[in-house]
C-alpha positions in Angstrom: 1.9 -0.1 -15.0 5.3 0.9 -16.2 8.2 2.1 -14.1 7.9 5.6 -15.4 4.3 5.8 -14.4 5.1 4.8 -10.8 7.9 7.3 -10.6 5.8 10.1 -12.2 2.9 9.4 -9.8 5.2 9.4 -6.8 6.8 12.7 -7.8 3.3 14.2 -8.4 2.3 13.2 -4.9 5.5 14.6 -3.4 4.9 17.8 -5.4 1.5 18.2 -3.9 3.0 17.8 -0.5 5.7 20.5 -1.2 3.0 22.8 -2.6 1.0 22.5 0.5 4.0 23.5 2.6 4.7 26.5 0.4 1.1 27.6 0.6 1.1 27.3 4.4 4.2 29.4 4.5 2.7 32.1 2.3 -0.4 32.2 4.4 1.7 32.4 7.6 3.7 35.4 6.0 0.3 36.9 4.9 1.5 37.0 1.3 -1.9 36.0 -0.1 -3.0 39.1 -2.1 -5.8 37.9 -4.3 -4.9 34.2 -3.6 -3.3 34.0 -7.1 0.1 33.6 -5.5 -1.1 30.9 -3.1 -3.1 29.0 -5.7 -0.5 29.4 -8.6 1.9 26.5 -7.8 2.1 23.7 -10.2 4.2 20.5 -10.4 6.1 19.6 -13.6 7.8 16.3 -14.2 10.7 16.2 -16.8 12.4 13.3 -18.4 15.9 14.0 -19.8 18.9 11.9 -20.6 17.8 9.1 -18.4 17.0 11.3 -15.5 13.6 12.3 -14.0 13.2 15.8 -12.5 10.4 17.3 -10.5 9.9 21.0 -10.6 7.5 23.2 -8.7 6.8 26.5 -10.3 4.6 29.5 -9.7 4.2 31.8 -12.6 2.4 34.5 -10.6 4.4 37.8 -11.1 3.9 38.7 -7.4 6.1 35.7 -6.5 9.2 37.5 -7.8 8.3 40.7 -5.9 8.0 38.7 -2.6 11.3 36.9 -3.2 13.2 40.0 -4.3 11.7 42.2 -1.5 10.5 44.9 -3.9 
């Protein structure tokens, strides 16, 4: 098992933890709509210039309405 595999797996695990926290917060705020928002989070791992970056995204359009307050 290579170093990159260990790092990727650790970041995926951390991403799942953060997604769970985000989902709980949305449920607490009652921003669930059709559950697309709550279930729309995904973790992405990027390798660039010797760095590793974890990104959590939600491509549900409602996410932007909630954040912008519209």
